[in-house]
Backbone as JSON Lines, residues from 0, in Angstrom:
{"i":0,"aa":"M","n":[-87.81,4.07,116.92],"ca":[-86.48,4.54,117.7],"c":[-85.37,4.04,116.88]}
{"i":1,"aa":"G","n":[-84.63,5.19,116.5],"ca":[-83.15,4.67,115.95],"c":[-82.37,4.0,116.88]}
{"i":2,"aa":"T","n":[-81.28,3.39,116.26],"ca":[-80.57,2.5,117.14],"c":[-79.32,3.59,117.66]}
{"i":3,"aa":"Q","n":[-79.5,3.98,119.23],"ca":[-78.7,4.85,119.84],"c":[-78.32,4.13,121.1]}
{"i":4,"aa":"F","n":[-77.21,3.65,121.2],"ca":[-76.76,3.07,122.35],"c":[-76.55,3.54,123.35]}
{"i":5,"aa":"M","n":[-76.67,3.24,124.75],"ca":[-76.53,4.03,126.04],"c":[-75.73,3.12,126.84]}
{"i":6,"aa":"R","n":[-74.72,3.77,127.58],"ca":[-73.48,3.12,128.37],"c":[-73.9,3.44,129.6]}
{"i":7,"aa":"L","n":[-74.04,2.59,130.54],"ca":[-73.99,2.98,131.86],"c":[-72.91,2.34,132.75]}
{"i":8,"aa":"T","n":[-72.13,2.91,133.43],"ca":[-71.15,2.59,134.39],"c":[-71.74,2.38,135.95]}
{"i":9,"aa":"T","n":[-70.63,1.95,136.7],"ca":[-70.88,1.63,138.04],"c":[-71.36,3.26,138.71]}
{"i":10,"aa":"R","n":[-70.86,4.06,138.23],"ca":[-71.15,5.34,138.55],"c":[-72.71,5.87,138.27]}
{"i":11,"aa":"D","n":[-73.12,5.22,137.19],"ca":[-74.58,5.58,136.81],"c":[-75.55,4.49,137.39]}
{"i":12,"aa":"V","n":[-75.0,3.47,137.71],"ca":[-75.84,2.31,138.28],"c":[-75.09,1.57,139.37]}
{"i":13,"aa":"P","n":[-75.14,2.15,140.89],"ca":[-74.2,1.49,141.81],"c":[-74.7,0.03,141.99]}
{"i":14,"aa":"A","n":[-75.58,-0.55,141.42],"ca":[-75.89,-1.89,141.69],"c":[-74.74,-2.72,140.89]}
{"i":15,"aa":"L","n":[-74.27,-2.29,139.72],"ca":[-73.3,-3.18,138.73],"c":[-72.24,-3.51,139.59]}
{"i":16,"aa":"P","n":[-71.79,-4.65,139.4],"ca":[-70.59,-5.15,139.8],"c":[-69.44,-4.3,139.31]}
{"i":17,"aa":"V","n":[-68.38,-4.19,140.32],"ca":[-67.42,-3.42,140.11],"c":[-66.59,-3.76,138.71]}
{"i":18,"aa":"G","n":[-66.23,-2.68,137.89],"ca":[-65.27,-2.96,136.54],"c":[-66.27,-3.29,135.61]}
{"i":19,"aa":"H","n":[-67.83,-3.5,135.66],"ca":[-68.32,-3.86,134.65],"c":[-69.4,-2.49,134.22]}
{"i":20,"aa":"W","n":[-69.78,-2.52,133.02],"ca":[-70.78,-1.58,132.66],"c":[-71.79,-2.21,131.65]}
{"i":21,"aa":"L","n":[-72.99,-1.49,131.55],"ca":[-74.15,-2.17,130.58],"c":[-74.07,-1.33,129.35]}
{"i":22,"aa":"V","n":[-74.38,-1.71,128.31],"ca":[-74.96,-1.4,127.0],"c":[-76.32,-1.64,126.93]}
{"i":23,"aa":"L","n":[-77.17,-0.44,126.66],"ca":[-78.41,-0.67,126.3],"c":[-78.89,-0.51,124.8]}
{"i":24,"aa":"N","n":[-79.64,-1.25,124.15],"ca":[-79.77,-0.84,122.67],"c":[-81.35,-0.89,122.56]}
{"i":25,"aa":"P","n":[-81.76,0.6,122.75],"ca":[-83.34,0.33,122.7],"c":[-84.22,-0.09,121.36]}
{"i":26,"aa":"S","n":[-83.41,-0.07,120.34],"ca":[-84.35,-0.42,119.33],"c":[-84.72,-1.89,119.45]}
{"i":27,"aa":"D","n":[-83.81,-2.78,119.72],"ca":[-83.87,-4.19,119.74],"c":[-84.06,-4.74,121.21]}
{"i":28,"aa":"R","n":[-84.04,-3.65,122.07],"ca":[-84.16,-3.85,123.64],"c":[-83.38,-5.1,124.1]}
{"i":29,"aa":"I","n":[-82.09,-4.91,123.59],"ca":[-80.95,-5.91,124.01],"c":[-80.03,-4.97,125.31]}
{"i":30,"aa":"V","n":[-79.87,-5.75,126.22],"ca":[-79.05,-5.31,127.24],"c":[-77.73,-6.16,127.52]}
{"i":31,"aa":"T","n":[-76.54,-5.48,127.61],"ca":[-75.42,-6.44,127.42],"c":[-74.46,-5.73,128.72]}
{"i":32,"aa":"L","n":[-74.33,-6.74,129.68],"ca":[-73.5,-6.56,130.8],"c":[-71.82,-6.82,130.25]}
{"i":33,"aa":"I","n":[-71.05,-5.89,130.43],"ca":[-69.71,-5.91,129.88],"c":[-68.46,-6.06,130.88]}
{"i":34,"aa":"G","n":[-68.03,-7.03,131.19],"ca":[-66.55,-6.94,132.32],"c":[-65.57,-6.44,131.86]}
{"i":35,"aa":"P","n":[-64.46,-6.61,132.61],"ca":[-63.15,-6.15,132.12],"c":[-62.62,-6.7,130.73]}
{"i":36,"aa":"E","n":[-62.99,-8.03,130.61],"ca":[-62.5,-8.54,129.49],"c":[-63.04,-9.17,128.4]}
{"i":37,"aa":"S","n":[-64.49,-9.35,128.86],"ca":[-65.65,-9.8,127.77],"c":[-67.12,-9.53,128.27]}
{"i":38,"aa":"I","n":[-67.93,-9.9,127.17],"ca":[-69.37,-9.83,127.68],"c":[-69.68,-10.93,128.83]}
{"i":39,"aa":"S","n":[-70.25,-10.39,129.91],"ca":[-70.5,-11.39,130.91],"c":[-71.94,-11.79,130.89]}
{"i":40,"aa":"A","n":[-72.97,-11.09,130.28],"ca":[-74.12,-11.47,130.2],"c":[-75.04,-10.55,129.07]}
{"i":41,"aa":"Q","n":[-75.84,-11.01,128.27],"ca":[-76.86,-10.4,127.19],"c":[-77.77,-11.18,127.16]}
{"i":42,"aa":"C","n":[-79.02,-10.49,126.93],"ca":[-80.24,-10.95,126.31],"c":[-81.2,-9.83,125.81]}
{"i":43,"aa":"R","n":[-82.29,-10.22,125.22],"ca":[-83.21,-9.21,124.67],"c":[-84.63,-9.47,125.82]}
{"i":44,"aa":"F","n":[-85.12,-8.22,125.99],"ca":[-86.19,-8.05,126.83],"c":[-87.53,-7.78,126.12]}
{"i":45,"aa":"S","n":[-88.52,-7.87,126.7],"ca":[-89.86,-7.7,126.2],"c":[-89.67,-6.05,126.35]}
{"i":46,"aa":"N","n":[-90.72,-5.55,125.42],"ca":[-90.96,-3.86,125.8],"c":[-91.21,-3.34,127.08]}
{"i":47,"aa":"S","n":[-92.26,-4.12,127.73],"ca":[-92.42,-3.4,129.05],"c":[-91.33,-3.81,130.07]}
{"i":48,"aa":"A","n":[-90.91,-4.85,130.08],"ca":[-89.52,-5.12,130.9],"c":[-88.47,-4.43,130.49]}
{"i":49,"aa":"F","n":[-88.09,-3.94,129.19],"ca":[-87.02,-3.38,128.95],"c":[-87.23,-1.72,129.73]}
{"i":50,"aa":"R","n":[-88.47,-1.12,129.58],"ca":[-88.95,0.19,129.99],"c":[-88.73,0.1,131.57]}
{"i":51,"aa":"L","n":[-89.25,-0.88,131.91],"ca":[-89.11,-1.08,133.66],"c":[-87.91,-1.13,133.85]}
{"i":52,"aa":"L","n":[-87.03,-1.89,133.37],"ca":[-85.45,-2.1,133.6],"c":[-84.89,-0.66,133.6]}
{"i":53,"aa":"F","n":[-84.98,0.0,132.12],"ca":[-84.33,1.13,132.17],"c":[-84.46,2.38,133.1]}
{"i":54,"aa":"L","n":[-85.76,2.4,133.68],"ca":[-86.17,3.54,134.71],"c":[-85.43,3.18,136.04]}
{"i":55,"aa":"L","n":[-85.19,1.76,136.43],"ca":[-84.93,1.32,137.5],"c":[-83.2,1.37,137.63]}
{"i":56,"aa":"L","n":[-82.57,1.24,136.12],"ca":[-81.46,1.38,136.02],"c":[-80.79,2.93,136.31]}
{"i":57,"aa":"R","n":[-81.76,4.0,136.21],"ca":[-81.39,5.36,136.17],"c":[-81.9,5.75,137.4]}
{"i":58,"aa":"S","n":[-82.47,5.1,138.38],"ca":[-83.27,5.57,139.55],"c":[-82.48,4.62,140.59]}
{"i":59,"aa":"P","n":[-81.34,5.4,141.4],"ca":[-80.23,4.94,142.35],"c":[-81.2,4.4,143.7]}
{"i":60,"aa":"Y","n":[-82.29,5.05,144.01],"ca":[-82.99,4.67,145.1],"c":[-84.35,3.94,144.87]}
{"i":61,"aa":"G","n":[-84.54,3.74,143.68],"ca":[-85.72,3.01,143.22],"c":[-86.76,3.83,142.62]}
{"i":62,"aa":"A","n":[-87.74,3.08,142.1],"ca":[-88.63,4.23,141.64],"c":[-90.33,3.86,142.03]}
{"i":63,"aa":"N","n":[-91.12,4.62,142.47],"ca":[-92.32,4.57,142.89],"c":[-93.07,3.94,141.74]}
{"i":64,"aa":"Y","n":[-94.45,3.34,142.1],"ca":[-95.39,2.9,141.3],"c":[-95.83,3.87,140.21]}
{"i":65,"aa":"A","n":[-96.2,5.25,140.5],"ca":[-96.49,6.14,139.63],"c":[-95.6,6.37,138.42]}
{"i":66,"aa":"E","n":[-94.09,6.45,138.92],"ca":[-93.13,6.47,138.03],"c":[-93.05,5.39,136.96]}
{"i":67,"aa":"L","n":[-93.15,4.06,137.62],"ca":[-93.13,3.13,136.8],"c":[-94.2,2.92,135.68]}
{"i":68,"aa":"L","n":[-95.33,3.13,136.31],"ca":[-96.49,3.31,135.26],"c":[-96.42,4.51,134.25]}
{"i":69,"aa":"A","n":[-95.91,5.42,134.48],"ca":[-95.92,6.37,133.68],"c":[-94.8,5.94,132.45]}
{"i":70,"aa":"C","n":[-93.65,5.53,132.97],"ca":[-92.75,4.86,131.71],"c":[-93.32,3.84,131.17]}
{"i":71,"aa":"L","n":[-94.02,2.73,131.81],"ca":[-94.47,1.91,130.96],"c":[-95.64,2.14,130.08]}
{"i":72,"aa":"R","n":[-96.37,3.19,130.39],"ca":[-97.66,3.36,129.56],"c":[-97.17,4.93,128.64]}
{"i":73,"aa":"C","n":[-96.23,5.05,128.81],"ca":[-96.22,6.35,127.83],"c":[-96.09,5.99,126.53]}
{"i":74,"aa":"S","n":[-96.24,7.12,125.56],"ca":[-95.75,6.73,123.99],"c":[-94.38,6.68,123.86]}
{"i":75,"aa":"E","n":[-94.16,5.83,122.67],"ca":[-92.97,5.61,122.05],"c":[-92.1,6.98,121.89]}
{"i":76,"aa":"T","n":[-92.76,8.05,121.69],"ca":[-92.14,9.0,121.48],"c":[-91.75,9.87,122.7]}
{"i":77,"aa":"V","n":[-92.42,9.62,123.92],"ca":[-91.87,10.04,124.99],"c":[-91.16,9.36,125.72]}
{"i":78,"aa":"F","n":[-91.07,7.92,125.41],"ca":[-89.87,6.93,125.96],"c":[-88.67,7.31,125.23]}
{"i":79,"aa":"R","n":[-88.7,7.67,124.01],"ca":[-87.32,7.89,123.51],"c":[-87.11,9.19,124.07]}
{"i":80,"aa":"N","n":[-87.85,10.11,124.3],"ca":[-87.07,11.38,125.01],"c":[-86.46,11.04,126.59]}
{"i":81,"aa":"V","n":[-87.15,10.15,127.02],"ca":[-86.94,9.64,128.31],"c":[-85.55,9.01,128.31]}
{"i":82,"aa":"F","n":[-85.59,8.05,127.45],"ca":[-84.26,7.39,127.15],"c":[-83.16,8.2,127.03]}
{"i":83,"aa":"Q","n":[-83.34,9.46,126.42],"ca":[-82.11,10.26,125.96],"c":[-81.88,11.34,126.95]}
{"i":84,"aa":"A","n":[-82.58,11.22,127.9],"ca":[-82.46,12.11,128.89],"c":[-81.21,12.16,129.51]}
{"i":85,"aa":"P","n":[-80.22,13.0,130.09],"ca":[-79.01,13.05,130.46],"c":[-78.79,12.47,131.97]}
{"i":86,"aa":"S","n":[-80.0,12.3,132.59],"ca":[-79.88,12.03,134.3],"c":[-81.31,11.54,134.33]}
{"i":87,"aa":"Y","n":[-81.53,10.96,135.79],"ca":[-83.09,10.54,136.28],"c":[-83.77,11.76,136.44]}
{"i":88,"aa":"E","n":[-83.16,12.97,137.02],"ca":[-84.23,13.74,137.12],"c":[-84.66,14.4,136.04]}
{"i":89,"aa":"E","n":[-83.97,14.47,134.94],"ca":[-84.45,14.86,133.5],"c":[-85.64,14.01,132.99]}
{"i":90,"aa":"A","n":[-85.47,12.95,133.09],"ca":[-86.28,11.54,132.88],"c":[-87.56,11.92,133.46]}
{"i":91,"aa":"L","n":[-87.43,12.32,134.69],"ca":[-88.74,12.35,135.66],"c":[-89.47,13.74,135.11]}
{"i":92,"aa":"T","n":[-88.75,14.86,135.07],"ca":[-89.21,15.91,134.58],"c":[-90.12,15.8,133.23]}
{"i":93,"aa":"I","n":[-89.63,14.75,132.13],"ca":[-90.08,14.6,131.04],"c":[-91.48,13.79,131.14]}
{"i":94,"aa":"L","n":[-91.79,12.81,132.27],"ca":[-92.72,12.02,132.68],"c":[-93.47,12.53,133.51]}
{"i":95,"aa":"A","n":[-93.25,13.94,133.94],"ca":[-94.09,14.56,135.13],"c":[-95.68,14.55,134.77]}
{"i":96,"aa":"P","n":[-96.08,14.97,133.69],"ca":[-97.43,14.91,133.51],"c":[-97.98,13.4,133.64]}
{"i":97,"aa":"Q","n":[-97.47,12.46,133.1],"ca":[-97.81,11.25,133.21],"c":[-97.94,10.75,134.81]}
{"i":98,"aa":"I","n":[-96.63,11.12,135.37],"ca":[-96.71,10.39,136.85],"c":[-97.55,11.11,137.62]}
{"i":99,"aa":"N","n":[-97.9,12.51,137.2],"ca":[-99.25,13.23,138.08],"c":[-100.48,12.36,137.95]}
{"i":100,"aa":"R","n":[-100.63,12.36,136.83],"ca":[-102.03,11.47,136.41],"c":[-101.9,9.98,137.0]}
{"i":101,"aa":"W","n":[-100.76,9.44,137.08],"ca":[-100.75,8.06,137.61],"c":[-100.93,8.24,139.2]}
{"i":102,"aa":"N","n":[-100.16,9.32,139.68],"ca":[-100.23,9.28,141.23],"c":[-101.98,9.78,141.66]}
{"i":103,"aa":"K","n":[-102.61,10.45,140.63],"ca":[-103.83,10.81,141.3],"c":[-104.8,9.47,141.22]}
{"i":104,"aa":"H","n":[-104.5,8.78,139.97],"ca":[-105.18,7.69,139.5],"c":[-104.98,6.77,140.72]}
{"i":105,"aa":"L","n":[-103.95,6.47,141.17],"ca":[-103.51,5.36,142.23],"c":[-104.15,5.61,143.54]}
{"i":106,"aa":"E","n":[-104.4,7.05,143.73],"ca":[-104.91,7.71,145.17],"c":[-106.3,7.45,145.02]}
{"i":107,"aa":"R","n":[-107.0,7.68,143.86],"ca":[-108.46,7.21,143.63],"c":[-108.53,5.87,143.77]}
{"i":108,"aa":"S","n":[-107.65,4.98,143.37],"ca":[-107.7,3.38,143.27],"c":[-107.68,2.9,144.72]}
{"i":109,"aa":"A","n":[-106.81,3.61,145.58],"ca":[-106.61,3.16,146.8],"c":[-107.73,3.55,147.8]}
{"i":110,"aa":"Q","n":[-108.4,4.65,147.44],"ca":[-109.67,4.91,148.23],"c":[-111.13,3.93,147.76]}
{"i":111,"aa":"Q","n":[-110.74,3.23,146.76],"ca":[-111.89,2.11,146.29],"c":[-111.65,0.95,147.07]}
{"i":112,"aa":"G","n":[-110.4,0.93,147.49],"ca":[-109.98,-0.37,148.19],"c":[-108.85,-1.32,147.6]}
{"i":113,"aa":"N","n":[-108.15,-2.07,148.57],"ca":[-107.1,-2.68,148.14],"c":[-107.26,-3.47,146.75]}
{"i":114,"aa":"V","n":[-108.17,-4.04,146.64],"ca":[-108.5,-4.95,145.44],"c":[-108.22,-4.1,144.08]}
{"i":115,"aa":"V","n":[-109.11,-3.14,144.09],"ca":[-108.88,-2.13,143.0],"c":[-107.51,-1.53,142.78]}
{"i":116,"aa":"L","n":[-106.97,-1.04,143.88],"ca":[-105.29,-0.78,144.01],"c":[-104.36,-1.82,143.34]}
{"i":117,"aa":"E","n":[-104.59,-3.15,143.65],"ca":[-103.84,-4.16,143.33],"c":[-103.98,-4.35,142.04]}
{"i":118,"aa":"R","n":[-105.19,-4.18,141.52],"ca":[-105.5,-4.43,140.04],"c":[-104.68,-3.39,139.1]}
{"i":119,"aa":"E","n":[-104.68,-2.26,139.7],"ca":[-104.25,-1.21,138.94],"c":[-102.46,-1.78,138.94]}
{"i":120,"aa":"L","n":[-101.73,-2.16,140.01],"ca":[-100.48,-2.24,140.11],"c":[-99.95,-3.51,139.37]}
{"i":121,"aa":"K","n":[-101.03,-4.26,138.99],"ca":[-100.71,-5.69,138.44],"c":[-99.68,-5.52,137.19]}
{"i":122,"aa":"I","n":[-99.73,-4.57,136.28],"ca":[-98.97,-4.27,135.07],"c":[-97.62,-3.99,135.55]}
{"i":123,"aa":"V","n":[-97.31,-3.62,136.74],"ca":[-96.06,-3.09,137.28],"c":[-95.41,-4.61,137.5]}
{"i":124,"aa":"R","n":[-96.46,-5.05,138.35],"ca":[-95.63,-6.43,139.03],"c":[-95.26,-7.53,138.01]}
{"i":125,"aa":"R","n":[-96.16,-7.79,136.96],"ca":[-95.99,-8.57,135.89],"c":[-94.55,-8.11,135.43]}
{"i":126,"aa":"A","n":[-94.31,-6.93,134.76],"ca":[-93.03,-6.17,134.06],"c":[-91.9,-6.64,134.98]}
{"i":127,"aa":"A","n":[-92.01,-6.46,136.33],"ca":[-91.07,-6.91,137.22],"c":[-90.64,-7.91,137.68]}
{"i":128,"aa":"K","n":[-91.97,-8.87,138.06],"ca":[-91.44,-9.95,138.83],"c":[-92.03,-11.26,137.94]}
{"i":129,"aa":"E","n":[-92.91,-11.53,137.07],"ca":[-93.08,-12.55,136.35],"c":[-92.26,-13.33,135.56]}
{"i":130,"aa":"R","n":[-92.62,-14.55,134.77],"ca":[-91.84,-15.12,134.25],"c":[-90.92,-14.39,133.08]}
{"i":131,"aa":"H","n":[-91.32,-13.55,132.35],"ca":[-90.58,-12.91,131.57],"c":[-90.33,-11.6,131.92]}
{"i":132,"aa":"G","n":[-90.71,-11.15,133.1],"ca":[-90.3,-10.01,133.49],"c":[-88.94,-9.65,134.08]}
{"i":133,"aa":"V","n":[-88.45,-8.39,134.26],"ca":[-87.24,-8.03,134.55],"c":[-86.36,-8.89,135.48]}
{"i":134,"aa":"N","n":[-86.89,-9.25,136.58],"ca":[-86.03,-9.99,137.69],"c":[-85.9,-11.41,137.03]}
{"i":135,"aa":"S","n":[-86.81,-11.99,136.66],"ca":[-86.55,-13.34,136.02],"c":[-85.37,-13.33,134.8]}
{"i":136,"aa":"T","n":[-85.72,-12.43,133.96],"ca":[-84.81,-12.61,132.73],"c":[-83.41,-12.06,133.12]}
{"i":137,"aa":"L","n":[-83.25,-11.16,134.14],"ca":[-81.73,-10.83,134.83],"c":[-81.24,-11.91,135.46]}
{"i":138,"aa":"Q","n":[-82.06,-12.74,136.02],"ca":[-81.42,-13.83,136.84],"c":[-81.06,-15.06,135.78]}
{"i":139,"aa":"Q","n":[-81.93,-15.28,134.95],"ca":[-81.81,-16.48,133.9],"c":[-80.59,-16.32,133.06]}
{"i":140,"aa":"H","n":[-80.1,-14.9,132.88],"ca":[-78.95,-14.59,131.83],"c":[-77.82,-14.14,132.66]}
{"i":141,"aa":"G","n":[-77.66,-14.22,133.81],"ca":[-76.46,-13.88,134.57],"c":[-76.02,-12.72,134.8]}
{"i":142,"aa":"F","n":[-77.02,-11.43,135.05],"ca":[-76.6,-10.31,135.26],"c":[-76.04,-9.76,136.44]}
{"i":143,"aa":"A","n":[-76.44,-10.53,137.64],"ca":[-76.19,-10.49,138.87],"c":[-76.88,-9.12,139.42]}
{"i":144,"aa":"L","n":[-78.06,-8.88,138.8],"ca":[-79.03,-8.02,139.51],"c":[-80.24,-8.44,139.72]}
{"i":145,"aa":"T","n":[-80.96,-7.75,140.76],"ca":[-82.15,-8.32,141.46],"c":[-83.01,-7.07,141.22]}
{"i":146,"aa":"V","n":[-84.29,-7.44,141.14],"ca":[-85.22,-6.31,141.29],"c":[-86.15,-6.72,142.75]}
{"i":147,"aa":"K","n":[-86.08,-5.68,143.8],"ca":[-86.56,-5.83,144.71],"c":[-87.7,-4.62,145.12]}
{"i":148,"aa":"A","n":[-88.78,-5.34,145.69],"ca":[-89.87,-4.65,146.03],"c":[-89.58,-3.9,147.39]}
{"i":149,"aa":"M","n":[-90.29,-2.21,147.15],"ca":[-90.01,-1.33,148.32],"c":[-91.31,-1.51,148.8]}
{"i":150,"aa":"Y","n":[-91.59,-1.8,149.87],"ca":[-93.12,-2.11,150.52],"c":[-94.01,-0.86,150.51]}
{"i":151,"aa":"R","n":[-94.98,-1.25,149.46],"ca":[-95.92,-0.3,149.43],"c":[-95.51,1.02,148.54]}
{"i":152,"aa":"K","n":[-94.33,0.83,147.87],"ca":[-94.15,2.02,147.31],"c":[-93.69,1.89,145.99]}
{"i":153,"aa":"G","n":[-92.9,1.02,145.53],"ca":[-92.41,0.52,143.99],"c":[-91.24,-0.51,144.0]}
{"i":154,"aa":"Y","n":[-90.4,-0.28,143.22],"ca":[-89.21,-1.22,142.86],"c":[-87.99,-0.51,143.06]}
{"i":155,"aa":"L","n":[-86.71,-1.41,143.42],"ca":[-85.45,-0.88,143.26],"c":[-84.61,-1.92,142.63]}
{"i":156,"aa":"L","n":[-83.47,-1.83,142.06],"ca":[-82.47,-2.56,141.35],"c":[-81.34,-2.86,142.34]}
{"i":157,"aa":"T","n":[-80.95,-3.81,142.77],"ca":[-79.65,-4.42,143.58],"c":[-78.93,-4.97,142.87]}
{"i":158,"aa":"R","n":[-77.76,-5.31,143.43],"ca":[-76.89,-6.35,143.01],"c":[-77.26,-7.86,143.81]}
{"i":159,"aa":"T","n":[-77.15,-8.88,142.91],"ca":[-77.54,-10.17,143.58],"c":[-76.84,-10.28,144.8]}
{"i":160,"aa":"A","n":[-77.29,-10.88,145.83],"ca":[-76.5,-11.47,147.03],"c":[-75.21,-12.51,146.68]}
{"i":161,"aa":"N","n":[-75.64,-13.22,146.02],"ca":[-74.67,-14.41,145.73],"c":[-74.09,-14.17,144.0]}
{"i":162,"aa":"G","n":[-74.04,-12.99,143.4],"ca":[-73.62,-12.53,142.21],"c":[-72.39,-13.28,142.1]}
{"i":163,"aa":"K","n":[-71.85,-13.42,140.91],"ca":[-70.66,-14.18,140.66],"c":[-69.65,-13.2,140.06]}
{"i":164,"aa":"Y","n":[-69.82,-12.01,140.05],"ca":[-68.92,-11.07,139.79],"c":[-68.51,-10.11,140.85]}
C-alpha cells in the first residue's frame, strides 16, 4: 500500500478529544493523535490491530463481529479500497461479500454451540483486547480511547473515562 495518509477529526470520530485529530499512515501502520499545539500520542500497530482500529474509527456506533472479521481477513487489495473509501457506508459496501460470508459462517458456528462460536471470534478478541491489541496499545501510548465490547455483537471505540485531554 503506497503511503497515503488519512486525517480524521472529531466530526469523523466523535470519541476523539475535542480539538484533536488522528493521522493514519497505512503503509507503516502508524497512528498519530495531534492536539491543538503538538503531537499527543503516536505508535505503530500490528497489522490486525491497525485494521480493527481503522474500522472502529470509521464506525460511530460500533462494528459487529462479521464486519470486523471481514476487515481482518480481507486481502490487502480489498483493505486498501476500504481505507480509501470516503465513508463508513462505502467501506461496508466494499466489504459486503466478506461480511455476508462471515455472517453465514458465524450463524453456522453458533448452531454448533458456544465453544465453536467462541473459537471463531477469538481472532477479533485478540486484535481488540489482548496484549498487543488495539485497546492495550491505545492505553499504553496515551490515546485517551478505549475499545468496549458490545455484548454478543461486536466492539465500539469510546473516549477513555479518565482521559487526560
